[in-house]
N, C-alpha and C positions, 0 to 999 in steps of 0.2 A: 458383453454389451450392457451390463448394469453398472460398471465402474463410472463413478462420477455422476450418475443419474439420480433423479428424484422419483421415488416410487411410492404409490399409495395403495394400501390394501384395505378395502372395505370389509367389515366383519373381521377385522385383523386379530381380534382376541380369541377367535375360535380355533378349533384343532388345526385346520388348514393354515390359518394366518400365523399361528405360532411356529409351525414347522417350516413354513415358507420364510419367515423372518430368520430363523436359525440358519437355513440354507443359504439365503442371500448374504448374511453376514459372514458366513464361513468361507464362501467362494468369491465374493466380490467386495468392492469398496464403494457402496453407494454414497452419494452426497447426503441425501436424506431418505429415511425409510419411515413413512407416515402410517401409523395404525389409526384407522378411522373405525370407531364402534361406539356403542351407546351404553356400555356396561363399565362404570367407573372402577368397580372393584377389580374386574378382570384386567383392566388397564393398569391399575396399581400393582397387581401381582406380576404382570408382564414387564413393568418397569423394573422390578426387583431382579427379574431373570435376565433382561437384556439392557445393559448399561453402555452400549456402544454410543459414541457421540452423534452417529447418523440418526439415532432413533428420535422420532417425534410421536407424540400421542395427542389425538384429536377427538374429544368427545363429540358425538353427533350421530344422527339417525339418517339412513338413506331416504327416508321419507321427507327430509328436510333439504330441499334443493338449494336454498340460499347458504346453508351450512356446508354443503358439498362444494359450492362454488368457491367459498373461502379456503376450504381445505385443499382444493386442487390447484391453487395458484402456484405456478412455477413447476408443476408436476410433469414428468415425461411419460411415465408408464402407470396404468391403473390395473389392479387385479381386483375384480369384483367378486367377492366371496360372501357378502352379507345376503342372508336369506332366511326365511322361516321354512323349516325343512321337515318337520314331523307330519307324516301323512294323516294320522287320526286327528291331530289338533287342527290341521287345515280344513278337514271335513267339517268340523264343528264350528270353526271361526273363519269361514271363507273370505270375508272382506278384509280381515287383518292380514291374511296371507297375500291377498291382492295388492294391498296398500304397500307392503314391503317388496314383494317379489315382482310386481308389475309396474306400479307407479314409482317405486324406488329405483327400478332399472332405468325408466325414462329420465328420472332425475340425475342419475349418474351419467347417462349419455349427454344430456343437455349441458351439465356442468363441465364434462370433459371437453366437448366441443368449444364451449366459450372460454375455457382456460387454455386452450391450445395444446392439450395433451397429444402426444404422438401415437400411442398405442393403448388399447384397452382390451383385456382378455376377461370375459365373463365366465364364471364356473356354472355349469349347468348339471344335469343329472340324467341317468337313463329313464327316469320316470317322465321326462319331457317327450319322449318318443312314443307316439300312439297313446297319449295319456288317458287313464280312466279315473284319476283322482284329481282333486282341486290343486294339490301341490304341483303335480306334473303339468297340469294345464296352465298354471301361472308361469312355470319355468319355460314351457313351450312359447308362451306369450313374450316372456323376457327374451328368449333366443331370437325371436322374430324381430323384436325391437332393436337388438344389437346388431343383427345382420343389416337391416334397413338403415341403421344409423350411418352407415358408410355413404349413403346418398345424402343424408342431411349434412355431413361433414364436407362433402365436395371433394374435388380432385386433390387439393393440398392439405386437406384437414386430417383429423384423427382417423386412424384405422381400428375397426372393432371386429373381434372374432370371438368364438365361443368354444369352450372345452366341455365335452360331455363324457362322464365316466360313472362307474357303478359304485357299489357299497365300499366305503373306506374302513378297512380293518381297524378296530379300536377307536374309531372316532366317537365323539360324544353322541349318545342316542342310538348307536348302532347295536347290533344283537350281541356281539361278544362281551362288552361290558355289562350288559343286562343279564346275560347268562352267568357271568362270573359273580355278579352281586348276589344272584340267587343261590349260587353254589356256596359262596362265603357265608351266607346266612343259614346254611345247612339244609337247602332244598333237596328233596329226595327224588324229585321229578323236574323236568324242564318243559315249559309250554311250547309247542310247535304248532304253527297255524295250519300247515298242510304237509304231509309226508313227501309230496313230489316237488316242493318249491325249490327253485334254483335262483342263484344270484351271481352277477359279476363281482369280482373280488379284486381289490387293488389296495396296496399299502399307501400310507400317507406320504412316504418318501417317493413312491412312484408317481403319485399324483402331482406332487410339487415339481418333480423333474419334468414331467410331461408339460405342465404349464409354462415353466420357464424356457424349455426347449422351443415351444410353439410361439414365443415372442420373436424368435429368430425366423421361424417358418412362415408366419402369417403374412398374407397379403391384404386381408380384409374381407369379411363376409363368410369365411369358412366356419363349419362346425367340425372340430377335431374330435376323433374318437380313437382312444387307444385300443390295441389288441391286448386283452387281459384275460385271465382264466375265469372259469365259473366254479361255483361250489354248489353242492347239494346241502340244504339246510340240515338234513339228517347227519351228514358228515361233520358239519360244524359242531353239532351237539356232541357227537362222538369224540371229536378231538379235544373237547373240554372236559367231558366226564364219561370215559368209556363204559358202556353197558348200562348207563343210567336209564331209568324208566322215562318214557315220554308221554306228555298229555297233549292230545290233538285238540286244539281249541277253536279251529276254524279260521278262515281268512278274515282279516280285519277290514274295516271300512276303507275302500279305495285301494286295496292291496291286489297285486297281480301274482300269479303263480310263477311266472317267468318274465324277466325284464328285457327290453329291447333297447338297442343303441342306434342301430341303422335300420329304420323301418323298410319294409318291402316296398311301400309306395314312394320311397325316396331312392330306390335302387338306380333310377336314371340319372341321379345327381350324385351318386356315391363313387368315389375313387378309392382304390386299395393301394396303399404304400407298404413297405416292408414291415413296419411295426405299428401302423395306424391306418385309420380311414379318414377321409375328408368328405363331408356332405357339402356340395357346393350350394350357393344360394339359389332360391327359386326365381329371384328377380335379377335383372340386368342393371348394373349401376351405370348412370349416365356419364360418369367421368372417365370410365376406362373399361376395356374388355379384359377381364382377368383370365390368365391361363393357369388354372388350378392344377393342370396335369403336372406341372413342374413348380415345386414350392420355392420359396426364397433362398433355401439352402442348396438348390440344384437337384433335390431328390425327385425321381419321376414316379408317377402313379399310373394305374391302369383302371379302366372302367370295370365295374363289377357286372355280372351277368344280370339280365332283366329278372326281376323277382327276388333278387338276393335280400336276405334279412339277417342281420347279426343280432342274435338273441342269446340269452343265457342257457337255453336248452339246447340249441343246435351248435353251440360253441365246440370247436374241436379240442380245446384244452380245458379239462376238469382237474382240479386239485384233488389229490388223494388225501386221506385222513392224516397221514404222516406229514405231508407237505402243509396242510392246514396248521398242524401242531407247530411245525418249525416257524411258520410265519406269525403265529400267535406269540411265540417266544421272543421273535425279533421285535415285535411291535409293542411289547409290554413296556 
């Protein structure tokens, strides 16, 4: 569905954007693939890596609505990946996070509607479900904006949906590169916030595949949640440095022990499919009655039981240390 199409990725020089670009170019023949980001050095480095004639590089910030309007001219699909994501940084710089993650989201929506974009998928996070930190709260607000945007667009306008998933193995700012840096510098201990901590775990390739697949599935207004494994933070440390001493430093500002992707309070809205969940919108769109029980590819879902919650602690699938080692090697 991407052959001959014009695709724009906000935050396109980040870990997701680079891998998504590589995947799109290897599988499809887009007319234009536009990288929209504010870092000129990363764009220069990316130009050296990707010299496909479809590539376009557009300097700009999602805080700048007029620049987004210009970038989206003639665009068919938008992947919104730009965000401020570091939990402690957001706690200490809350309004900067709001300006990018909330106001920036609304700018993307407005520009996409005005430019006649067909579909927009926004990347979210498990931290947006029952948030306790500023980053999660801004992404929840962003999710609500993208869902409600289907009403703003009207019956024949753009369609907006959201992708929510957990920690991406090896992405910038994640725990594995941090631990590896400490080990490379000769660290004899690894800092662990809490011995009981668990997280959802997904590879960058899995995240990209899930996003691209849901361009086909989406009807507008859904929050897509993949079924992915969990890990124990102690097992992550063991996978990198077996037997190393651990220093327990306490939970950081705004951090949870366990992450949630489908909250209990949304169980009446949650549908389970073979490999993913859908959280239906809380609002009814004036232009149509959507049947989310059957997606655009014909897959059928089932309502979950009342009170169901999909979190990293009650997950049925936990990776073993050996499985984490194997994934670490693949993602290097």
